[in-house]
PABABA-101961 format. One record per residue (C-alpha): x, y, z. Coordinates in Angstrom, 1 decimal, decimal comma. Example, Ala and Ser with C-alpha at 12.3 -4.5 7.8 and 13.67 -1.06 7.14 Angstrom:
2
       u       v       w
    12,3    -4,5     7,8
    13,7    -1,1     7,1
end
This chain:
774
       u       v       w
    21,3    75,5   158,1
    20,0    76,9   154,9
    19,8    76,2   151,2
    21,8    78,3   148,7
    20,8    79,1   145,2
    24,0    77,5   143,8
    23,0    74,2   145,5
    22,7    72,7   148,9
    26,0    73,5   150,7
    24,7    73,5   154,3
    22,4    71,1   156,0
    19,7    71,5   158,5
    19,9    69,1   161,5
    17,7    69,6   164,5
    20,0    69,7   167,5
    17,7    67,4   169,5
    18,1    64,7   166,8
    21,9    64,8   166,6
    22,7    64,3   170,2
    24,7    61,1   170,6
    24,0    60,5   167,0
    26,4    60,3   164,0
    27,5    63,7   163,0
    29,8    64,3   160,0
    33,2    65,9   160,5
    32,3    68,2   157,6
    29,7    68,7   155,0
    32,2    67,6   152,4
    32,7    64,1   153,9
    29,2    63,1   155,0
    30,3    59,5   155,8
    33,2    60,5   158,1
    31,9    61,0   161,6
    33,1    62,7   164,7
    34,0    60,1   167,3
    33,7    61,7   170,7
    33,0    58,3   172,2
    36,5    57,1   171,4
    37,9    60,4   172,6
    36,0    59,9   175,9
    37,1    56,3   176,2
    40,8    57,2   175,7
    40,7    60,1   178,1
    39,2    57,9   180,8
    41,9    55,3   180,3
    44,7    57,9   180,6
    43,1    59,7   183,5
    42,9    56,5   185,5
    46,5    55,7   184,7
    47,9    59,2   185,6
    45,5    59,7   188,5
    45,4    63,4   188,2
    43,3    66,2   186,6
    44,1    66,8   182,9
    44,6    70,0   180,9
    42,4    70,5   177,8
    45,5    69,9   175,7
    46,2    66,6   177,4
    42,6    65,5   176,9
    42,6    66,0   173,2
    46,2    64,8   172,6
    45,9    61,7   174,8
    42,4    61,1   173,5
    44,0    60,4   170,1
    46,6    58,0   171,3
    47,1    54,8   169,3
    47,4    52,7   172,5
    46,3    54,7   175,5
    46,6    51,8   177,9
    50,3    51,2   177,2
    51,7    54,5   175,9
    54,4    55,9   178,0
    53,4    59,5   178,9
    55,8    62,1   180,4
    55,4    65,7   179,4
    58,4    67,0   177,5
    60,2    63,6   177,3
    58,4    60,6   175,8
    57,2    60,3   172,2
    53,5    59,7   171,7
    52,0    57,6   168,9
    48,9    59,4   167,7
    46,0    59,0   165,3
    45,0    62,4   164,0
    41,5    62,8   162,5
    42,5    64,6   159,3
    45,2    66,2   157,2
    45,3    69,6   155,3
    47,9    70,8   152,9
    48,4    74,1   151,2
    49,5    74,1   147,5
    53,1    75,0   148,0
    53,8    72,2   150,5
    51,2    69,8   149,1
    53,3    69,3   146,0
    56,1    67,6   147,9
    53,7    65,9   150,3
    51,8    64,3   147,3
    55,0    63,4   145,5
    56,1    61,6   148,7
    52,7    59,9   149,0
    52,9    58,8   145,3
    56,3    57,4   146,0
    54,9    55,4   148,9
    52,9    53,3   146,5
    49,7    53,4   148,5
    46,4    53,6   146,5
    44,4    56,0   148,7
    44,7    58,2   151,8
    43,6    56,6   155,0
    42,1    59,7   156,7
    40,1    62,7   155,3
    42,6    65,0   153,6
    42,4    68,3   151,6
    44,6    70,5   149,4
    44,2    74,3   149,4
    45,4    76,5   146,6
    46,4    79,7   148,4
    50,2    80,2   148,3
    50,9    80,6   144,5
    48,8    83,7   143,8
    51,0    86,8   143,6
    49,6    90,2   144,6
    50,0    92,6   141,8
    47,0    94,4   140,3
    44,0    93,2   142,4
    41,9    90,1   143,2
    40,4    89,0   139,9
    43,4    89,9   137,7
    45,9    88,3   140,0
    43,8    85,2   140,2
    43,5    84,8   136,4
    47,3    85,4   136,1
    48,0    82,8   138,8
    45,8    80,2   137,1
    47,7    80,7   133,9
    51,2    80,7   135,3
    50,5    77,7   137,7
    48,3    75,6   135,5
    50,7    72,7   135,5
    51,0    72,6   139,3
    47,2    73,1   139,8
    46,5    70,3   137,4
    49,0    68,0   139,2
    47,4    68,7   142,6
    43,8    68,3   141,3
    44,5    65,0   139,5
    46,6    63,7   142,4
    43,8    64,6   144,8
    41,2    62,8   142,6
    43,4    59,7   142,3
    44,2    59,4   146,0
    41,0    60,6   147,6
    42,0    64,1   148,6
    39,5    67,0   148,4
    40,8    69,9   146,3
    40,1    73,6   147,0
    40,7    75,5   143,8
    42,6    78,8   143,5
    40,6    81,6   144,8
    38,9    79,5   147,5
    40,8    81,3   150,3
    43,6    80,8   152,8
    43,9    77,2   154,1
    43,5    78,2   157,7
    40,4    80,3   157,2
    38,9    77,4   155,1
    39,7    75,0   157,9
    38,0    77,2   160,5
    34,9    77,6   158,4
    34,6    73,9   157,4
    36,9    71,4   159,1
    38,0    72,4   162,6
    35,8    71,5   165,5
    36,1    71,1   169,3
    38,3    68,1   170,1
    39,6    67,5   166,6
    43,2    66,6   166,0
    44,2    67,9   162,6
    47,7    68,2   161,2
    48,5    70,6   158,4
    51,6    71,2   156,2
    51,8    74,8   157,2
    53,2    76,3   160,4
    50,0    78,3   161,1
    47,7    75,3   161,2
    47,2    76,1   165,0
    44,7    78,7   163,8
    42,1    75,9   164,2
    42,7    76,0   168,0
    40,2    78,9   167,9
    37,5    76,3   167,5
    38,9    74,1   170,3
    40,9    71,7   168,2
    44,5    70,5   168,5
    45,8    71,6   165,1
    49,5    71,2   164,5
    51,8    72,3   161,7
    54,1    69,6   160,3
    56,2    68,8   157,3
    55,0    66,8   154,3
    56,6    63,5   155,4
    54,6    63,7   158,7
    51,4    64,2   156,6
    52,3    61,2   154,5
    52,5    59,1   157,7
    49,0    60,1   158,7
    47,6    59,8   155,1
    49,2    56,3   155,0
    47,4    55,2   158,2
    50,6    55,0   160,2
    50,6    56,3   163,8
    52,1    59,8   163,9
    54,9    60,6   166,4
    55,0    63,7   168,5
    57,1    64,4   171,6
    54,7    64,7   174,5
    54,2    68,4   174,8
    54,5    70,5   177,9
    51,6    72,7   178,6
    51,9    76,5   179,2
    48,8    78,0   180,6
    47,8    81,6   179,8
    45,1    82,7   182,2
    43,0    85,5   180,9
    41,1    87,8   183,2
    39,2    91,0   182,6
    37,6    91,9   179,3
    38,7    93,3   175,9
    37,5    96,7   175,1
    38,3    99,8   173,1
    41,2    99,6   170,6
    42,5    96,5   172,3
    41,9    93,4   170,2
    42,6    89,6   170,3
    45,8    90,3   168,3
    47,2    92,2   171,2
    46,9    89,1   173,4
    49,4    87,1   171,3
    51,6    90,2   170,6
    51,9    90,5   174,4
    52,6    86,8   174,9
    55,2    86,8   172,1
    57,0    89,6   173,9
    57,0    87,6   177,1
    57,9    84,2   175,7
    60,1    85,3   172,7
    60,3    83,3   169,4
    61,5    80,1   171,2
    59,7    80,3   174,6
    56,9    78,0   173,5
    59,1    75,3   171,9
    57,9    71,8   172,9
    54,8    73,1   174,5
    51,1    73,7   173,8
    49,8    77,1   174,8
    46,5    76,6   176,6
    44,3    79,7   177,2
    41,9    79,6   180,0
    40,2    81,8   182,6
    37,2    84,2   182,7
    38,6    86,5   180,1
    38,3    83,9   177,4
    34,5    84,6   176,9
    35,2    88,2   175,9
    37,0    87,0   172,7
    35,2    86,0   169,6
    35,9    82,6   168,0
    37,8    84,2   165,1
    39,7    86,3   167,6
    40,7    83,1   169,4
    41,9    81,7   166,1
    44,0    84,8   165,6
    45,7    84,2   168,9
    46,3    80,5   168,2
    47,5    81,2   164,7
    50,4    83,5   165,8
    51,4    81,0   168,6
    53,6    79,6   165,8
    55,8    82,7   166,3
    56,8    81,7   169,8
    57,7    78,1   168,7
    54,6    76,5   170,3
    53,5    73,1   169,1
    50,0    74,5   168,9
    47,6    76,7   170,9
    44,0    76,0   172,0
    41,0    77,6   173,7
    38,3    75,7   175,7
    34,9    75,1   174,0
    32,5    77,9   174,9
    29,5    79,8   173,6
    31,5    82,0   171,2
    32,6    78,8   169,4
    29,0    77,5   169,5
    27,8    80,7   167,8
    30,5    80,4   165,1
    29,7    76,8   164,4
    26,0    77,6   164,0
    26,7    80,5   161,7
    28,9    78,4   159,5
    26,2    75,7   159,1
    27,4    73,3   161,8
    24,9    73,6   164,6
    24,8    69,8   164,6
    28,5    69,7   165,7
    27,8    72,4   168,4
    25,0    70,3   169,8
    27,2    67,2   169,9
    30,0    69,2   171,5
    27,6    70,3   174,2
    26,9    66,7   175,0
    30,7    66,0   175,5
    31,6    69,4   176,9
    33,4    68,0   180,0
    36,0    66,6   177,6
    36,4    69,9   175,7
    37,5    72,0   178,7
    40,3    71,6   181,2
    39,7    69,7   184,4
    39,5    71,7   187,6
    42,8    71,7   189,4
    44,9    70,7   186,4
    48,6    71,7   186,5
    50,5    73,6   183,9
    54,2    73,6   183,4
    54,2    77,4   183,4
    51,5    80,0   183,9
    51,2    83,5   182,4
    48,4    85,8   183,5
    47,1    88,7   181,4
    44,4    91,1   182,5
    42,6    92,0   179,3
    41,1    95,1   180,9
    44,6    96,5   181,3
    46,1    95,3   178,0
    47,0    98,1   175,6
    47,2    97,9   171,8
    50,6    96,5   170,7
    52,7    96,6   167,6
    55,7    94,2   167,2
    58,8    94,4   165,1
    60,7    95,1   163,1
    62,5    92,0   161,7
    61,1    89,7   164,5
    57,6    89,0   165,8
    58,5    89,0   169,4
    59,9    92,6   169,7
    56,8    94,0   171,4
    55,9    97,7   171,9
    52,7    99,4   173,0
    51,3   101,4   170,1
    51,6   104,5   172,3
    55,4   104,1   172,4
    56,3   102,9   168,9
    56,8   106,4   167,4
    59,4   107,5   170,0
    61,1   104,1   169,8
    61,3   104,2   166,1
    62,9   107,7   166,1
    65,4   106,6   168,7
    66,4   103,5   166,8
    66,5   105,2   163,4
    63,6   103,2   161,9
    61,6   105,1   159,2
    58,4   106,5   160,8
    56,6   107,2   157,6
    54,5   104,3   156,6
    54,7   103,3   152,9
    52,1   100,5   152,9
    49,5    99,2   155,4
    48,3    95,6   154,7
    45,4    93,9   156,4
    44,2    90,3   156,1
    46,3    87,1   155,9
    45,4    83,8   157,7
    45,9    85,6   161,0
    43,4    88,5   160,6
    41,0    88,2   157,7
    37,7    87,3   159,4
    34,4    89,1   159,1
    35,0    90,8   162,4
    38,5    91,9   161,4
    37,2    93,4   158,2
    34,3    95,1   160,1
    36,5    96,7   162,6
    38,8    98,0   159,9
    35,8    99,3   158,0
    34,6   101,1   161,1
    37,8   103,0   161,3
    37,8   103,8   157,6
    34,2   105,1   157,8
    35,2   107,7   160,4
    38,1   108,9   158,2
    35,8   109,2   155,1
    33,2   111,1   157,1
    35,9   113,8   157,7
    37,0   113,7   154,1
    40,2   111,7   154,6
    41,7   108,8   152,8
    44,8   106,7   153,6
    48,1   108,6   153,3
    49,9   105,2   153,0
    49,1   102,6   150,3
    46,6   100,2   151,7
    45,7    96,6   150,8
    43,1    94,2   151,9
    43,2    90,4   151,8
    39,9    88,5   152,4
    40,5    85,2   154,2
    38,2    83,1   152,0
    35,7    83,3   149,2
    33,0    83,3   151,8
    34,5    86,3   153,6
    35,1    88,1   150,3
    31,5    87,6   149,2
    30,0    88,6   152,5
    32,1    91,8   153,0
    31,1    92,8   149,4
    27,4    92,2   150,2
    27,6    94,0   153,5
    29,5    97,0   152,2
    32,8    96,6   154,1
    34,8    96,1   150,9
    33,2    99,3   149,4
    34,3   101,3   152,4
    37,8    99,9   152,4
    38,1   100,7   148,7
    36,8   104,3   149,2
    39,4   105,0   151,9
    42,1   104,0   149,3
    42,4   100,2   149,7
    43,1    97,6   147,0
    41,3    94,3   147,6
    43,6    91,4   146,7
    42,8    87,8   145,9
    41,6    85,4   148,6
    45,2    84,1   149,2
    48,3    84,5   151,2
    49,9    87,1   149,0
    52,3    89,6   150,6
    52,2    87,7   153,9
    54,5    85,0   152,4
    56,4    87,2   149,9
    53,9    86,8   147,0
    54,0    90,5   146,4
    55,1    92,2   143,2
    55,9    95,4   145,0
    56,6    98,4   142,8
    56,6   101,5   145,1
    60,2   101,0   146,3
    63,6    99,7   145,0
    65,4    96,8   146,7
    67,7    98,2   149,3
    65,5   101,2   150,0
    64,8   101,7   153,7
    61,1   101,9   154,5
    58,4   100,9   156,9
    55,2    98,8   156,4
    52,6    97,8   158,9
    50,6    94,6   158,6
    48,1    92,5   160,4
    50,1    89,4   159,4
    52,0    87,1   161,8
    55,6    87,0   160,6
    58,0    89,9   159,8
    61,4    88,3   159,3
    63,9    90,2   157,2
    62,8    90,4   153,6
    59,8    88,1   154,1
    57,1    90,2   152,7
    58,8    91,9   149,7
    62,3    90,4   149,5
    63,8    93,8   150,5
    66,1    93,4   153,6
    65,6    97,1   154,4
    61,8    96,9   154,7
    61,0    97,4   158,4
    57,8    95,3   158,9
    55,6    95,8   162,0
    52,8    93,5   163,0
    49,6    94,7   164,7
    45,8    94,4   164,5
    43,8    95,2   161,4
    42,2    98,2   163,0
    45,5    99,7   164,1
    47,0    99,1   160,6
    44,0   101,0   159,2
    44,4   103,9   161,6
    48,1   104,1   161,0
    47,6   104,0   157,2
    45,2   106,9   157,4
    47,7   108,9   159,5
    50,7   107,7   157,5
    53,1   107,6   160,4
    54,2   105,3   163,3
    54,0   108,4   165,5
    50,2   108,3   165,5
    48,4   106,8   168,5
    44,7   106,5   167,7
    43,8   106,3   171,4
    45,1   109,8   172,1
    46,1   111,7   169,0
    43,9   113,8   166,6
    43,6   113,9   162,8
    42,8   116,9   160,8
    39,7   116,6   158,5
    39,4   118,1   155,0
    37,5   121,0   156,6
    40,5   121,8   158,8
    38,9   120,7   162,0
    40,6   118,2   164,3
    38,9   115,0   165,3
    39,8   111,8   167,1
    39,0   108,3   165,9
    36,6   106,4   168,1
    37,5   102,8   169,0
    36,0   100,5   166,3
    33,0    98,4   167,0
    31,8    95,6   164,6
    29,7    92,4   164,6
    31,8    89,3   165,1
    29,5    87,5   162,7
    27,2    88,8   160,0
    23,5    89,5   160,9
    22,5    87,6   157,8
    23,9    84,2   156,9
    27,4    84,1   155,3
    27,4    84,5   151,5
    29,4    81,4   150,3
    30,3    83,1   147,0
    31,5    80,8   144,2
    31,6    77,1   144,8
    35,3    76,3   144,5
    35,6    72,8   146,0
    36,3    69,6   143,9
    35,1    66,4   145,5
    37,4    63,4   145,0
    35,6    60,6   143,1
    34,6    57,4   145,0
    37,0    55,5   142,8
    40,1    57,4   141,6
    42,1    54,4   140,5
    41,6    55,2   136,8
    42,7    58,8   137,3
    46,0    59,8   135,5
    48,5    62,0   137,4
    50,9    63,7   134,9
    54,4    64,7   135,8
    56,5    65,5   132,7
    60,1    64,3   132,9
    61,1    67,7   131,3
    59,0    69,8   133,7
    60,8    72,6   135,5
    58,2    72,8   138,2
    57,5    69,1   139,1
    59,9    66,2   139,6
    59,2    62,7   140,8
    61,3    61,7   143,8
    64,1    59,3   143,9
    64,8    57,5   147,3
    67,6    59,0   149,3
    70,7    56,7   149,9
    70,7    54,4   152,9
    73,2    54,8   155,8
    76,3    52,7   155,1
    76,7    51,6   158,7
    79,8    53,7   159,3
    80,6    56,8   161,3
    80,5    60,1   159,4
    84,2    61,0   159,0
    86,0    64,1   157,8
    82,9    66,0   156,8
    83,5    69,5   155,5
    81,5    72,5   156,9
    79,4    74,0   154,2
    78,6    77,1   156,3
    78,8    78,1   160,0
    75,7    80,3   160,4
    75,8    83,5   162,4
    72,7    84,5   164,4
    69,0    84,0   163,4
    68,4    81,3   160,7
    64,8    80,8   159,9
    63,4    78,5   157,2
    63,1    81,6   155,1
    66,9    81,8   155,3
    67,3    78,1   154,6
    64,8    77,9   151,7
    63,5    81,2   150,7
    59,8    81,6   149,5
    58,7    84,4   147,2
    59,9    83,8   143,7
    61,1    80,3   144,7
    57,6    79,1   145,5
    57,2    78,0   141,8
    59,8    75,3   142,4
    58,3    73,7   145,4
    57,4    70,6   143,4
    60,9    70,3   141,8
    63,5    69,3   144,4
    66,6    69,9   142,3
    65,5    73,3   141,1
    64,5    74,6   144,5
    67,7    73,4   146,0
    69,4    76,3   144,2
    68,1    78,5   147,1
    69,7    76,4   149,8
    70,8    78,7   152,7
    71,2    81,7   150,4
    69,8    84,0   153,2
    72,0    82,7   156,0
    74,9    84,8   157,2
    78,3    83,2   157,0
    80,2    83,8   160,2
    83,5    83,7   158,3
    82,8    86,9   156,3
    79,6    88,3   157,5
    77,9    87,8   154,1
    74,9    86,0   152,8
    75,3    83,3   150,1
    79,1    83,5   150,1
    81,1    80,5   151,5
    84,6    79,2   151,1
    84,9    76,0   149,0
    87,3    74,0   151,2
    88,5    72,0   148,1
    89,2    75,0   145,8
    89,6    77,8   148,5
    87,4    80,0   146,4
    84,3    81,8   147,7
    81,0    81,2   146,0
    77,2    80,7   146,5
    76,1    78,2   149,1
    74,1    75,9   146,7
    77,0    75,8   144,1
    79,5    74,9   146,8
    77,2    72,1   148,1
    76,7    70,7   144,6
    80,5    70,7   144,1
    81,0    68,7   147,3
    78,3    66,3   146,2
    79,9    65,9   142,8
    83,2    65,1   144,5
    81,6    62,6   146,9
    82,3    64,7   150,0
    79,9    64,7   152,9
    79,2    68,0   154,6
    77,7    69,6   157,7
    76,0    72,9   158,7
    76,7    74,6   162,0
    73,9    76,8   163,4
    73,0    79,1   166,3
    69,9    79,2   168,5
    66,4    78,1   167,4
    67,7    77,1   164,0
    64,8    76,6   161,5
    62,2    78,7   163,3
    59,2    79,9   161,2
    57,5    77,9   158,5
    56,9    74,2   158,4
    58,8    74,2   155,1
    60,2    70,7   154,7
    62,2    71,9   151,7
    64,6    73,3   154,3
    65,3    69,7   155,2
    65,0    68,1   151,7
    67,4    70,5   150,1
    70,5    69,8   152,3
    69,8    66,1   152,1
    69,5    66,2   148,3
    72,8    68,2   148,0
    74,8    65,8   150,1
    74,4    67,2   153,6
    74,5    64,7   156,5
    74,5    66,6   159,8
    73,1    69,9   161,2
    74,7    70,9   164,5
    73,2    73,8   166,4
    72,7    75,3   169,9
    68,9    74,5   169,5
    66,3    73,7   166,9
    62,8    74,8   166,2
    60,4    71,8   166,6
    59,1    71,3   163,1
    62,4    71,8   161,4
    64,1    69,3   163,7
    61,5    66,7   162,9
    61,7    67,4   159,2
    65,4    66,8   159,2
    65,0    63,5   160,9
    62,3    62,5   158,4
    64,7    63,0   155,5
    67,6    61,0   157,1
    69,7    63,9   158,3
    71,2    64,1   161,8
    70,0    67,2   163,8
    72,3    67,4   166,8
    72,8    70,0   169,5
    75,9    71,0   171,4
    75,9    69,4   174,9
    77,7    72,6   175,9
    76,4    75,6   173,8
    79,7    77,3   174,2
    81,2    74,5   171,9
    79,7    76,4   169,0
    82,8    78,7   169,3
    85,2    75,7   169,0
    84,2    74,9   165,5
    85,6    77,0   162,6
    84,4    77,0   159,0
    87,8    75,5   157,9
    87,6    72,5   160,3
    86,7    68,9   159,5
    84,2    67,0   161,6
    83,6    63,4   162,4
    80,6    62,0   164,1
    81,6    58,9   166,2
    79,3    56,3   167,7
    76,7    55,8   165,1
    77,0    52,0   165,3
    75,8    52,3   168,8
    73,2    55,0   168,1
    70,5    54,8   170,7
    67,9    57,1   172,3
    69,3    59,3   175,0
    72,9    58,4   174,2
    75,1    61,4   173,2
    77,4    61,2   170,2
    81,0    62,3   169,9
    82,2    64,9   167,5
    85,9    65,0   166,7
    87,0    68,4   165,4
    90,0    68,4   163,2
    91,7    71,8   162,8
    93,8    72,7   159,8
    97,0    72,8   162,0
    96,6    69,1   162,7
    95,2    69,5   166,3
    92,0    67,8   167,4
    89,4    68,2   170,1
    86,3    66,2   171,0
    83,0    67,6   172,0
    79,7    65,9   172,9
    76,5    66,3   170,9
    73,0    65,6   172,1
    70,0    64,4   170,1
    66,3    63,7   170,6
    66,0    60,6   168,4
    63,8    57,7   169,6
    64,1    54,1   168,3
    61,8    54,5   165,3
    63,5    57,8   164,3
    66,9    56,1   164,4
    65,4    53,6   162,0
    64,5    56,5   159,7
    68,2    57,6   159,7
    69,4    54,1   159,1
    67,0    53,5   156,2
    67,9    56,9   154,6
    64,5    58,6   155,3
    61,2    57,9   157,0
    59,7    57,2   153,6
    62,3    54,6   152,9
    61,5    53,0   156,2
    57,8    53,0   155,4
    58,5    51,1   152,2
    60,7    48,6   154,0
    57,9    47,9   156,5
    55,4    47,5   153,6
    57,6    45,0   151,9
    58,0    43,0   155,1
    54,2    43,0   155,8
    53,4    41,9   152,2
end
């Protein structure tokens, strides 16, 4: 689109010339082209086989089938073998993903792949200072990722570039793409009409290795949008409302597909916000149909050539007329009110007008200590503009924020542009602190000083996730999720009892005034300012590149293969912990200060299940050692069992492993000797991650059987010699008094996944296949 002083970073391509021509997937890989012709061919094959109209989700998913002519397709049941277009990894998960790829022995990635340094930057003093500190503290890890990227053909986005999902939206997502990312909020890319799915690192390794990637054929939940957004209601309120309807597990195994006339009233980045937070309802991903708002965004981010090509193939980038959804939810945007969800779970939905009264009734603190805007969910130019529009009104009446207030730009491009256009100045003047272009407090990277741990307090954020202790490691912080403009208004008022739609503020002159609903451009009038160039291209030949992992490093550790299944049933396993209630990946493998060990499996395993509540005593990180009868930390007990050669199991409740795509939550129990995780139900990504590492994720055939198992029992899994898809396994429960009972356990393994278990892990199985083929 235009040339920049720092070099050509965008390209001008006349739309008339690029129709049906080769168009690059991104400016950074000029020789990797969008292949709509193959997508079209596959869709036509599948449509003819199924003989029915297809949803948009089906078109893109089935359009990426490895063998569309023979693939068995049944929504919610069969496993699909897919060929994604690209892979993206954030720096916390990329460490383990790249360590696994190195362990595979392959010389180069088979598809375009990128690493994004956004998770390891701690919010403390402000953007530039925090970034310098992060580069110093994490130098070893950044060097590893940069050199591994150079050696294996992976693009590297340096610290300060921005949050992975905003970078993907600006550069890599496009209508019809299938992208997998090692972060649960990868679905953000659905705002540009792509199927973008969060996975664990082992799944990413499959795709980078050129192996078909397996996904259970998703169901499709349709959300029909009518009416039009206006006033204080924002795109964030759509997903906050949907989360309240579907709950944190209502989207499990399904793609959420938005459609209807209301779609066109939402900006492209607004659609991304909605798709992003679909992770909070367990959805495989979320998607919007290609429309003019996406076309505008593509053009503004230097990709008018992609928009022109998408126009040519638009019939494949929208749902077929008459397509059928497994469930339909209808939302009238004209009637939708601003929402705020929380605390402690993202699906506890409240209208903003009600939250003050609800908080007082429930005993939640109504005074707001900190308001935080940004994160991968809400850090676009439009988000910052709407927040600045609210702030300007307060400043005009002599007011500043009563609460502390922080701002996180989504990318270097957003940061540079809001600085140029004055938004950052306004947000600073109202009392805000602009943080680095990174995840920061959203994922617990927050050196918070204004409270002590254990102090009851309230924060409001424009983030996506608000599990206990997630943002600041304080279990008494009541975190609420809402839109950036509502966060800004509440931070100015300083209380949850303020409703900007109806309530008045008092200016410095003593006069009362009401905030007007914010209005801001969805895209800058001028071109985006790209800011500093923070991308490292991989060399054409990286074979001579050295990747350094010191054997004495406390942050990086090369991987050793997990042990292979011995061909026997798992007998007399001890129960490490029986978990009571919600157990997210934050409970299983905490983030925050533990992020620094994401590349060192043994060190990070010291956080295994330290946040989970033990049903035996109602405490976190305190379990009975069945061999010594002493209570101690969960990781220490697991290590003791491993040292003594004793296999162990975990018993969990509903939706076990919800939240992050964090595969460490599967690697750690496997590393410390775990063999089986038995629950009432699993979150999708975590269940897959467990399978990939050679563990057995099993569910109670009768959920009430959860009550039959006690922490002092021993368990035997019987029938593994005849392990087969769809065939339940028996679990023999041995009680301390000598009595026994048998329950049935279900699983979702297919034939190839059973081979993962038998080989010890999916990576072991890959190596076996490589050896056979060579």
